[in-house]
C-alpha positions, 0 to 999 in steps of 0.5 A: 418834352423828350420822347422815348427814342425806342417807342414807335411813332404815334398812331392816332385813332379816333372813335367818335360816337353818340346815341345816333352812331359811331365814326371810326378813323385813323389819322395820317398825322396829328395835324388832322385832329383839329376840328374832329372833336365835337362832331359827336357827343364823345370822341376817344382819341387813342394815341399808340406810340410816343416816339415823336415829341413834336407829334405829341406836342401837336396833339396836346395843343389841339386838345388843350392838354397841360404841358406838365401832364403831357410830359408825364404821359410821355414819361412811361414810369409814372405811378397811377395817379389823378391830377386835375388841371383847369382844362382837363382831368389827367389819370395814369393807370398801368395795364398788366400782362403775363408772359414769362414774367408779369409786366405792366404798361402805362396808360395815360388818360385825359378827360376833357369836354367832349373827349377822352385821350389815351396815350400808350407806347411800350408794346402793341395791343392792350386790354381795351378791345372790350370797350371798343366793341361795346361802343361799336355795337352799342352794348350797354349805356356807354353810347348814351353817356359822356366822356367821364363814363368812357373813362370809367369803362377804360379804367374798369377794363384795365382793372378787370384785366388784372384778374386773368393775369392773377389767375395765370400767376396763381396756376404758375404758383400751384405748378411750382408748389406741386413740384416742390412737394415732390422734392427740391427742384434745381432752379427752385430758389430762382423761380420763387424769387421771380414770383416774389418780384412779379408780386412786387410789380403787381403791388406797386401797380395796384396800391396806387391804382386803388388810391387813384380810383378812390380819389376819383370817387371821393373828390368832386372833380368837375369832369366826373359826374356824380352818377359815374362815381357810383360805377367808379366805386365798383372799380375801387372794390375790384382793386381792393379785391385784387390786392387781397389776392396779391396778399394771399399769393405773397403768403403762399410764395413765402411758404414755397421758400420754406417748402423748398428749404425743407425739401433741401434739408430732407434731401441732405438728411437722406444723404447723411443717413445713407452715409452714416449707415454705410459707415456703420456697416463697415466699422466692424468689417474694418475692425476685423480687417485691422486685426488681421492686418497686424504683423504677427508671426504664428511660427514664433508663438502658438498665440500669434494668430494660429488661424493664419495657417489654417487652410480655410482661414481667408474664406472663413474671415470673409464669411464672418465679415459678410455675415456681420454686414448682413446682420447689420443691414437686417437689423437696420431694416427691422428698425426702419432706418433704411426707409426714406424719411418722407 
């Protein structure tokens, strides 16, 4: 097994609980884990950081985790899945977060006799604090249930965390849509493409996550009690609901690209319309200027532009040109051709 050199060293936290109380501690090293499991009804071993392969292997040996599953837990690019081994049940899910972009982090769960072990590494913090709080204060039925219920609570927290991420993403799309309605923005295509990529990240996480939860509900894994499957069914419904929201956002983002292209086309039409109107105004003026630019000599013939010798010939021609330009602009205005198309 090869650990990720960029991942921090493992920090092992234990949360052991039962109906009679809770014990919480942070171990100085993975070797101290021996003998800790079994003192309470359920022990949650939370491993944060996968940068030490030896420490991870030591944890795996103490808990009896299968080497193949442990290797998948260290490899942080697994799709959500469920694998059953003789000594435990291995589940992979992905936690979502929304900063400048939507990112996901792998969370690997091992469900065994009397314990649940979780492995995560990519960045500090997770979405599991509500579960820890429920255990500490004894909220709900979690302290009276077994490790399979704890696994359900963790999976449920991971799925529920997608909803605020989706809400934030939806607000981001609404802001972009409002800007595009006003007109094309300079980085519109880039922002739309980023939104498409974020939706792809969500879909790649949620589709296998839904299938994994469905496998826990449908298959009779010996580490999942029938009563817990009823709660997992609710997780499946939430995952399916999130996928519906992703589908709606995909349609909306696709419409944003059409809106952006329409705005660009309208902007181009406005420019072409303005240039065409200006050109149309100057066509008769250019015609008059072209006539009086011809080299005729009025001294040779009374028909050779006699107005060239008129005292007020120049201002008269300029006045005629101004009147023609003004009349053309007035005509365009009455026709409504000078008004914006939007």
